[in-house]
C-alpha positions in Angstrom: 86.5 94.3 92.7 88.4 97.5 93.1 87.8 100.9 91.6 90.7 101.7 89.3 89.9 105.4 89.7 90.8 105.5 93.4 94.2 107.0 94.1 94.6 104.8 97.2 95.6 102.0 94.8 98.7 103.9 93.6 101.8 101.7 94.1 99.7 98.6 94.7 100.2 95.4 92.7 97.1 94.8 90.5 95.7 92.3 88.0 93.8 93.8 85.1 91.5 92.1 82.6 91.2 94.1 79.4 88.3 94.2 76.9 90.6 94.8 73.9 94.1 93.2 74.0 97.2 95.3 74.1 100.2 93.7 72.3 98.2 90.5 72.1 97.6 90.3 75.9 94.4 90.9 77.7 95.6 90.2 81.2 98.3 92.3 82.8 99.7 92.3 86.3 101.9 95.1 87.6 102.2 98.1 89.8 99.7 100.9 89.4 102.0 103.9 89.1 99.7 106.7 87.9 96.0 107.4 87.5 95.1 110.1 84.9 91.7 111.3 83.6 91.2 108.8 80.9 93.9 106.2 81.5 96.2 104.5 84.0 99.9 103.7 83.9 100.9 100.2 84.9 104.5 99.3 85.5 105.1 95.7 84.4 108.1 93.4 84.5 109.3 91.7 81.4 112.0 89.3 82.5 114.6 91.6 84.1 113.3 94.9 82.6 110.4 97.1 83.8 108.2 98.9 81.4 105.4 101.4 81.8 102.3 100.8 79.7 99.4 103.2 79.4 95.9 101.6 79.5 92.7 103.5 78.7 90.2 103.2 81.6 87.4 102.3 79.2 89.4 99.2 78.1 89.5 97.7 81.6 87.0 95.0 82.1 88.0 93.9 85.6 90.6 95.1 88.1 91.7 93.4 91.3 94.5 93.5 93.8 97.1 90.8 93.1 99.9 89.1 95.1 103.4 89.5 93.8 105.4 86.2 94.1 
């Protein structure tokens, strides 16, 4: 289990389990692109597009490093 507050995980590919779903999803995988005081920014791929989503740290149940296939 990784600490999402640790800046050494910037630019790493992570898997997040959320407490409250965002856009109907409670599991996200993407690249951790920014860590702010209260939230993180995750860069996710939707088909051929990339999108940045902001997730409040208090909404993250579990976070772990993931493998990109």
